[in-house]
Structure formats: structure tokens, C-alpha cells
Kinemage of the C-alpha trace (Angstrom):
@kinemage 1
@onewidth
@group {chain A} dominant
@subgroup {mainchain}
@vectorlist {calphas} color= white
{ca met a 1} P -10.483 -24.569 26.816
{ca glu a 2} L -13.540 -23.769 28.837
{ca cys a 3} L -16.145 -21.925 26.780
{ca glu a 4} L -19.392 -20.131 27.485
{ca phe a 5} L -22.208 -20.879 25.046
{ca ile a 6} L -23.279 -17.764 23.137
{ca glu a 7} L -25.390 -18.842 20.171
{ca tyr a 8} L -26.369 -21.751 17.929
{ca gln a 9} L -26.774 -21.010 14.212
{ca asp a 10} L -28.259 -23.311 11.592
{ca asp a 11} L -28.615 -22.322 7.945
{ca glu a 12} L -28.179 -23.710 4.413
{ca tyr a 13} L -24.388 -23.829 4.897
{ca gly a 14} L -24.507 -25.968 8.053
{ca cys a 15} L -24.641 -25.433 11.764
{ca glu a 16} L -22.336 -23.468 14.028
{ca val a 17} L -21.917 -23.079 17.744
{ca ile a 18} L -20.612 -19.690 18.823
{ca gly a 19} L -18.856 -19.495 22.157
{ca lys a 20} L -16.596 -17.327 24.268
{ca val a 21} L -13.388 -18.761 25.724
{ca val a 22} L -13.448 -18.107 29.457
{ca lys a 23} L -10.543 -20.258 30.685
{ca val a 24} L -7.544 -22.020 29.161
{ca thr a 25} L -5.468 -24.625 30.968
{ca ala a 26} L -2.560 -26.725 29.719
{ca asp a 27} L -0.280 -29.422 31.062
{ca glu a 28} L 3.200 -28.180 31.951
{ca asn a 29} L 4.644 -30.641 29.395
{ca val a 30} L 3.284 -28.541 26.505
{ca met a 31} L 4.443 -25.185 27.850
{ca asn a 32} L 7.330 -23.129 26.498
{ca gly a 33} L 7.780 -20.528 29.214
{ca glu a 34} L 4.351 -18.930 29.642
{ca asn a 35} L 3.143 -19.952 26.172
{ca val a 36} L 1.598 -23.180 24.901
{ca asp a 37} L 3.835 -24.872 22.296
{ca val a 38} L 1.235 -26.052 19.773
{ca glu a 39} L 3.585 -28.663 18.317
{ca leu a 40} L 3.741 -30.387 21.732
{ca val a 41} L -0.040 -30.429 22.286
{ca asn a 42} L -0.723 -33.315 19.867
{ca ala a 43} L -3.950 -31.598 18.822
{ca ile a 44} L -6.488 -32.945 16.354
{ca ala a 45} L -8.979 -31.196 14.082
{ca phe a 46} L -12.324 -32.474 12.821
{ca asp a 47} L -13.220 -32.147 9.132
{ca pro a 48} L -17.022 -32.236 8.828
{ca tyr a 49} L -16.910 -32.877 5.080
{ca thr a 50} L -14.911 -36.114 5.256
{ca his a 51} L -15.977 -36.943 8.823
{ca gly a 52} L -12.321 -37.392 9.676
{ca tyr a 53} L -9.974 -36.366 12.448
{ca tyr a 54} L -6.542 -35.076 11.480
{ca lys a 55} L -3.383 -34.387 13.456
{ca val a 56} L -2.360 -30.751 13.769
{ca thr a 57} L 1.416 -31.046 13.787
{ca glu a 58} L 3.118 -28.369 11.743
{ca arg a 59} L 3.091 -24.599 11.369
{ca val a 60} L 2.448 -23.763 7.728
{ca gly a 61} L 2.121 -19.971 7.675
{ca asn a 62} L 2.106 -16.647 9.456
{ca ala a 63} L -1.215 -15.058 10.349
{ca phe a 64} L -1.793 -11.489 9.168
{ca lys a 65} L 1.324 -11.605 6.937
{ca asp a 66} L 1.106 -14.403 4.389
{ca gly a 67} L -2.293 -13.303 3.115
{ca leu a 68} L -0.937 -9.853 2.285
{ca gln a 69} L 0.973 -11.395 -0.621
{ca leu a 70} L -2.357 -12.297 -2.221
{ca lys a 71} L -3.416 -8.625 -2.323
{ca lys a 72} L -0.497 -7.620 -4.534
């Protein structure tokens, strides 16, 4: 992802960098038709609390649907 810097925020909860995605590119090996297959990307995520990197390998929920169960 290519991002444009928008703003840097620093407060009692930590620091944040706000950006705008301006371009996305992906290797053909991780594509499923015209969509990126996240399970093929071999992505990692950084946890600032444990200072660790973790593999992102499995879908665990459905955005905008699973949370609705909590409202009931």
C-alpha cells in the first residue's frame, strides 16, 4: 500500500499516524480474480503492547454482521 501522510497524533494513549491509501499493488500469486486473497498474502501485524509481530492467517469473523449479535 502506498499512503499519503495526513496527520501525526500523540496523546496520553500513544501515538498514531493517520494516512490515506493512494495506491495498492499485489503480486499475482496472491490474487483471486481481481481480489487479493488475504490468506495467501502471508501478512504480519505488529502488537505495540508486547512488541511482537504475529502472522495474520485466518478469517475469524464477518465485519458489520458479527457485532450485531452483541447489541441484542
